[in-house]
C-alpha positions as CSV (number, residue, x, y, z in Angstrom):
1,X,61.3,96.1,116.2
2,X,63.1,96.0,119.0
3,X,66.4,94.6,119.7
4,X,68.5,93.6,122.4
5,X,72.1,93.5,123.2
6,X,73.8,90.4,124.4
7,X,77.0,90.9,124.1
8,X,78.6,94.2,122.8
9,X,78.0,98.1,121.8
10,X,77.7,98.9,117.9
11,X,78.5,101.6,116.0
12,X,76.7,103.9,113.9
13,X,78.8,106.0,111.4
14,X,76.6,108.9,109.7
15,X,77.9,110.7,106.7
16,X,75.7,113.7,107.9
17,X,72.7,115.6,107.1
18,X,70.5,112.3,108.2
19,X,66.8,113.3,107.6
20,X,65.1,114.6,110.4
21,X,61.5,114.6,109.3
22,X,58.8,112.0,108.4
23,X,61.8,110.2,106.1
24,X,64.0,109.6,109.2
25,X,65.3,106.1,108.9
26,X,68.2,106.5,110.3
27,X,67.4,108.3,113.3
28,X,65.1,105.2,112.8
29,X,67.6,102.5,113.5
30,X,69.7,104.7,115.9
31,X,66.5,103.8,118.0
32,X,66.2,100.0,117.0
33,X,69.8,99.5,117.2
34,X,69.8,100.9,121.1
35,X,66.8,98.7,122.0
36,X,63.9,100.1,121.5
37,X,61.8,103.7,122.5
38,X,61.7,103.1,126.1
39,X,65.8,103.2,126.6
40,X,67.7,105.8,127.4
41,X,69.4,108.4,124.8
42,X,72.0,111.0,125.0
43,X,72.8,114.0,122.5
44,X,76.5,114.6,123.2
45,X,76.8,118.2,121.5
46,X,80.6,119.1,122.4
47,X,81.1,119.9,118.8
48,X,78.9,122.7,118.0
49,X,79.2,125.8,119.3
50,X,75.2,126.5,119.3
51,X,74.4,123.4,121.3
52,X,70.8,124.4,121.5
53,X,70.3,124.7,118.1
54,X,72.0,121.4,117.1
55,X,69.7,119.3,119.9
56,X,66.4,120.6,119.3
57,X,66.2,118.8,115.7
58,X,67.5,115.6,117.1
59,X,64.9,116.0,120.0
60,X,62.5,116.7,118.0
61,X,62.8,113.6,115.9
62,X,63.6,111.0,118.5
63,X,60.5,112.3,119.9
64,X,58.0,111.5,116.7
65,X,60.1,108.1,117.1
66,X,58.9,107.5,120.3
67,X,62.3,107.9,122.0
68,X,60.9,109.9,125.1
69,X,64.0,109.6,127.3
70,X,66.3,111.9,125.9
71,X,68.7,113.9,127.3
72,X,71.4,116.5,126.1
73,X,75.1,116.7,127.3
74,X,77.0,119.8,126.7
75,X,80.5,120.2,127.7
76,X,82.0,123.9,126.8
77,X,85.0,122.7,128.8
78,X,87.7,120.1,129.6
79,X,86.3,121.0,133.6
80,X,82.9,119.9,132.6
81,X,84.2,116.9,130.9
82,X,86.1,115.7,133.8
83,X,82.9,115.9,135.9
84,X,81.5,112.7,137.0
85,X,78.0,113.5,137.1
86,X,78.0,114.8,133.3
87,X,80.0,111.4,132.9
88,X,77.2,108.9,134.3
89,X,74.9,110.6,132.4
90,X,76.5,109.6,129.2
91,X,77.6,106.0,131.0
92,X,74.4,104.9,131.9
93,X,72.7,105.9,128.3
94,X,71.5,103.4,125.4
95,X,71.8,105.3,123.0
96,X,74.3,108.1,122.3
97,X,74.5,110.5,119.5
98,X,78.0,112.8,118.9
99,X,76.5,115.8,116.8
100,X,78.2,117.8,113.9
101,X,80.2,120.7,114.2
102,X,84.0,121.0,114.4
103,X,85.5,117.7,115.4
104,X,88.8,119.7,116.5
105,X,86.4,121.4,119.2
106,X,85.2,118.1,120.1
107,X,88.6,116.3,120.9
108,X,89.9,119.3,122.6
109,X,86.8,119.5,124.8
110,X,86.5,115.8,125.5
111,X,89.2,114.1,124.5
112,X,91.0,112.3,127.6
113,X,88.5,113.3,129.7
114,X,86.1,111.3,132.3
115,X,82.8,111.4,129.7
116,X,85.5,109.9,127.0
117,X,86.0,106.9,129.0
118,X,81.9,106.7,129.8
119,X,81.5,106.8,125.8
120,X,83.9,103.1,125.8
121,X,82.1,102.1,129.3
122,X,79.2,102.6,127.7
123,X,79.7,100.4,124.3
124,X,82.0,97.9,126.4
125,X,79.8,97.2,129.7
126,X,76.0,98.7,128.5
127,X,75.9,97.2,124.9
128,X,75.5,100.9,123.8
129,X,74.8,101.8,120.2
130,X,77.0,104.8,120.0
131,X,76.5,107.1,117.1
132,X,78.3,110.1,115.6
133,X,76.9,112.0,112.3
134,X,79.6,114.3,110.2
135,X,81.9,115.7,112.8
136,X,81.1,113.4,115.3
137,X,81.6,110.6,113.2
138,X,85.2,111.7,112.0
139,X,86.2,111.7,115.8
140,X,85.3,108.1,116.3
141,X,88.4,106.8,114.7
142,X,91.8,106.7,116.4
143,X,93.1,108.4,113.6
144,X,91.0,111.8,112.7
145,X,90.8,113.6,109.6
146,X,90.8,117.0,111.6
147,X,91.0,119.4,108.7
148,X,92.0,119.9,104.8
149,X,90.9,119.5,101.2
150,X,92.4,118.9,98.0
151,X,89.9,119.7,94.7
152,X,91.3,118.4,91.8
153,X,94.2,115.9,92.4
154,X,95.6,114.0,95.8
155,X,97.7,116.6,96.9
156,X,101.0,116.2,99.6
157,X,99.8,118.1,103.0
158,X,96.3,118.6,101.7
159,X,94.6,117.4,104.8
160,X,96.0,116.7,108.7
161,X,95.5,114.2,111.4
162,X,94.7,114.3,115.1
163,X,93.9,111.9,118.0
164,X,90.5,110.8,117.5
165,X,88.1,108.5,120.3
166,X,89.2,105.3,118.6
167,X,86.0,103.3,118.3
168,X,87.6,102.0,115.7
169,X,91.6,101.4,114.7
170,X,93.7,101.8,111.5
171,X,90.9,103.9,109.5
172,X,90.0,107.4,109.2
173,X,86.7,108.7,107.9
174,X,85.4,110.9,105.8
175,X,81.9,112.6,106.0
176,X,79.9,114.4,103.5
177,X,81.6,112.1,100.9
178,X,79.8,112.5,97.6
179,X,78.4,115.7,98.2
180,X,81.5,117.9,99.3
181,X,83.3,115.9,96.3
182,X,86.0,114.7,99.1
183,X,87.4,111.8,97.3
184,X,91.0,113.7,96.8
185,X,90.9,114.8,100.2
186,X,90.9,111.1,101.3
187,X,93.7,109.7,98.8
188,X,95.8,112.5,99.9
189,X,96.1,111.3,103.4
190,X,96.2,107.8,102.0
191,X,99.0,108.5,100.2
192,X,100.7,109.8,103.0
193,X,99.4,107.3,105.3
194,X,99.4,103.9,103.5
195,X,98.7,101.8,106.6
196,X,95.5,103.4,107.0
197,X,92.0,102.4,105.3
198,X,90.1,105.4,104.2
199,X,86.1,105.2,104.7
200,X,84.0,107.6,102.4
201,X,80.2,107.9,103.8
202,X,77.3,110.3,101.9
203,X,74.9,112.1,103.1
204,X,71.5,110.6,104.9
205,X,73.9,107.5,104.8
206,X,75.4,105.3,107.6
207,X,77.1,102.5,108.2
208,X,76.2,100.0,111.2
209,X,78.8,98.7,112.5
210,X,78.6,95.2,114.7
211,X,82.1,94.8,116.6
212,X,82.9,91.0,115.7
213,X,79.8,90.4,113.3
214,X,79.8,92.7,110.4
215,X,78.8,96.1,108.8
216,X,75.7,97.1,107.0
217,X,75.3,100.4,105.0
218,X,71.6,102.4,105.1
219,X,70.4,105.5,103.9
220,X,70.1,107.2,100.7
221,X,73.8,106.7,99.8
222,X,76.9,104.7,99.1
223,X,80.2,104.1,101.4
224,X,83.2,104.3,99.6
225,X,86.3,101.8,101.1
226,X,90.0,102.9,100.1
227,X,93.1,100.4,100.2
228,X,96.3,101.7,99.2
229,X,98.6,99.2,101.2
230,X,99.6,97.8,98.1
231,X,100.0,101.0,96.5
232,X,103.0,102.7,94.6
233,X,103.1,106.4,95.7
234,X,105.7,109.3,95.6
235,X,104.7,111.2,98.4
236,X,107.5,111.0,100.0
237,X,109.5,112.6,97.8
238,X,107.5,115.5,96.4
239,X,106.9,118.9,98.4
240,X,103.8,120.2,100.1
241,X,101.1,121.3,97.9
242,X,102.5,119.3,94.9
243,X,100.2,116.6,93.1
244,X,100.7,113.0,94.7
245,X,101.0,110.2,92.4
246,X,99.3,106.9,93.3
247,X,98.7,103.7,92.1
248,X,97.3,100.5,93.0
249,X,95.1,102.0,94.8
250,X,92.0,99.4,95.5
251,X,88.4,101.4,95.6
252,X,85.3,100.0,97.3
253,X,81.8,101.7,96.7
254,X,79.2,99.7,99.0
255,X,75.3,101.4,98.4
256,X,72.8,101.5,100.9
257,X,71.7,98.2,101.3
258,X,74.9,96.4,101.5
259,X,76.2,94.1,104.1
260,X,78.3,91.6,104.8
261,X,79.4,89.2,107.6
262,X,82.6,88.5,108.8
263,X,83.7,84.7,107.8
264,X,82.2,82.6,110.1
265,X,80.2,85.1,111.8
266,X,76.2,84.5,112.0
267,X,73.7,87.0,111.5
268,X,72.8,89.2,114.4
269,X,69.6,90.8,116.3
270,X,71.1,93.9,114.7
271,X,72.0,92.7,111.7
272,X,69.4,90.0,111.1
273,X,68.9,91.4,107.6
274,X,72.5,90.3,106.6
275,X,73.6,86.7,105.2
276,X,76.4,87.1,102.4
277,X,80.2,86.6,104.0
278,X,82.2,89.3,103.1
279,X,84.6,89.0,100.0
280,X,87.8,88.7,99.8
281,X,89.1,91.7,98.8
282,X,87.2,93.3,101.9
283,X,87.5,91.2,104.4
284,X,90.6,92.9,106.1
285,X,88.8,96.1,105.4
286,X,85.5,94.6,107.5
287,X,87.6,93.2,110.5
288,X,89.6,96.3,111.6
289,X,86.0,98.1,111.0
290,X,84.6,95.4,113.2
291,X,87.6,94.5,115.9
292,X,86.9,94.8,119.7
293,X,89.4,97.7,120.6
294,X,91.4,96.3,124.1
295,X,89.6,99.8,125.7
296,X,85.8,98.9,124.7
């Protein structure tokens, strides 16, 4: 199936370790969301120390899907990320996939550069599909989960935030979520930053976000939504490394196949499978996910 974007681009937020063999359903959807196999695709590998190794399986998978117009962009320095020719390769793409690696490396290299701006322009002006997997997924938020871990319980200071690319706002994204048992890491952040929603995405699972329309979960796992806006916590009164108390946190789990439209929205070419309106407890969450950033 070929889709055509008419008003805005879309996001494909992938939890990492997506299948790149005969079951490459998420990448097949990436091709579809980008407008079909004849479109122009770019792999952005700036998060990786081994860009060629990172890009190769994606190039092979996209070729199997018939997407023959695939370019790889890697920036090892901010000077390269500010090169107008490099930025144009991004700006003219219909489908852009930000690969995994280290989200801190990605942001240190491209944050605030011409290439960063080209990503936003591709989403807004060309109605491109912008995908991010693993580190690339975390970097898609304005507040990026930069590092940290919490094994048994949420702990104050267990995880840190950094500036991300800002395609979604007031949300922090974690990836490899169930497989690496990252619920306590995400709760640690929410305890200290209750104005943020938490979004955890499992491996080989992706969240399709069409701005102003709705969301859909695809793949093999699920998406966990954490809402701490009305919680009670002692995070302000304890020291770093101490367990945090969180009372009244709302947690929602959306398995693959879930999908919701914003109130009043209609199914689109990209979310043509989705007919249900989002229930009240997650309407604000989905509104934040699908909100159009003034910059994009």
